[in-house]
Structures are given as structure tokens and as C-alpha cells.
C-alpha positions, 0 to 999 in steps of 0.5 A: 853469149847465147844460152839454149835450154833444150827439151831433150839432149844427149852428149856425143863423144867424137874422135878419130880421122884427125879430129881431136877428142871432143864432147858435144851436146846434141840438143832437140826442141819440140815444135808446136802447131806452126813450128817444126822440131829443131836441133843444134849441136854445140861447138864442144864442151869446155866446162860443166856446171851443175845446179840442182835442176840442170847441167850448164854445158859451156862451149868453145863458142861461148854458148851455154846449153842449160840441160835439164836433169831428167831430159837426157834423150832425143826426139824422133826427129833428132834421132833421124838427124843424129843417125844421119850425122853419125853415118856421114862421120863414119864415112869420114873415119870419125867415130861418134858415140852417144854417152850413157845417161849415167855418165858423171858430167862433172868429170867429162872433160878430165876423163879422157 
């Protein structure tokens, strides 16, 4: 099992084009002096566990994204990447929506 703790994160809702309704974490990390900014998108959220400081989003692949409360958002690099993914998805008739920050993540899977 891989664990990731992003600097910034969003949840995207994906559906359409034969794609089953799926929620995914889009995670961003800031680079440093020698390392570039980076991003990852999880395989799809299967379970959410809330603690005092973070949400643990479990994915289909077994990975866990430990997302800090207050870290909802995206870096400028991540924004460019996500916009590109969303554009390509639209061309394939797949809809991607960024979920609002005030979403009740604990009810995410049962909502739709």
C-alpha cells in the first residue's frame, strides 16, 4: 500500500462516455530548489476516513491519500495539468467536475 501526503489537493467527479461515476483525488506537491512541482491522480475513491487534521482517501489500487484539512486547492502547475486533462476528457465526452471544498467527504461515495 502506498501513502501520499500532498501539499494541495482537489476531488474531481468523473462520469460519462461509458465511464462509471468515479471520484478521484487530484494531488499536487510543490517542488524545491532541484525538484519540479509534481502531481498524481488516484485510481478512484473507495473509502474516506476522517481524523482531526486530515482526510484519508482510500483508492481502488490500495493507495491512501492523506489530505490535510485546509489544503484543499491546487498549485498553478497542477492547475495547468488538470485543465489539460479536463479538456482531453471533454473531447472523449467524459465530464470532469471539481467538487466544492465544502463537500461532505464522508458522504461522498454514498451520495451518487
